[in-house]
N, C-alpha and C positions, 0 to 999 in steps of 0.2 A: 235327758235326765242326768243329774250329777249324783255321785255317791261320795260322801265325806266321811272319813274315819275320824272319830272324836274320842280322844284318850282322856280319861279322868272322870267320865260319867260313872258314878258308883251307885247312885240311888235314884229313886223316882223324882226327888226334888231336883237333882241335876238334869234329868230328862225334861222336867217341866220348865226349867230355866232356858234350856236350848229351844224348846218348843215356843216359849214366850218370845224369844228373839226372832224366830221365824215369823210368828204372828205379827209382831210389831213392824216387821219389814214387809208384811203382806206377801210372804213367800209360801207357796204350796209345798209342804214337805212332811215327811214322816220320820220320826226319831225312834230308833231301835236301841233301847237301853242295853239289853243282853248282848247285842252284837257290837255295841260301841260305834254306831254309825247313824248317818241320816241320809235319806234319799230326797233329793230336791227335784220336784217335778216341773218347775218353771224353767223355760229355756232362756228367757231374757233376764238373767241374773248377773250382777257384778260379783263373780265368785270370789275375787280377792277381798272385796269389802265384806262379803258374807263370812269368809274364814276369819277375818280380823274381828268381826263382831262376836263370833263364838269364842275366839281366843281371849277377847276382853272379859268374858265371863269366867276365865280361869282354866279353860280346856285347851288341849293341844289338838290341832286339826291337820288333816292331810287330804287333798283331793285324790280319790282313788280312781275315778273315771268320769268321763263326760261324753 
């Protein structure tokens, strides 16, 4: 499991945009708006590309752990 810190998620629309990105990439994940993070449950993920995808939505990301 990976945990990603996502800065800039301020509302449910932000959360839905991030969730949509995960869904488009067919990644099993849960986004926590109040905690500003996402948990990625898939092990075979190109984490660098995933972080770039979320950053392209306008958010700042940081891998917390894996």
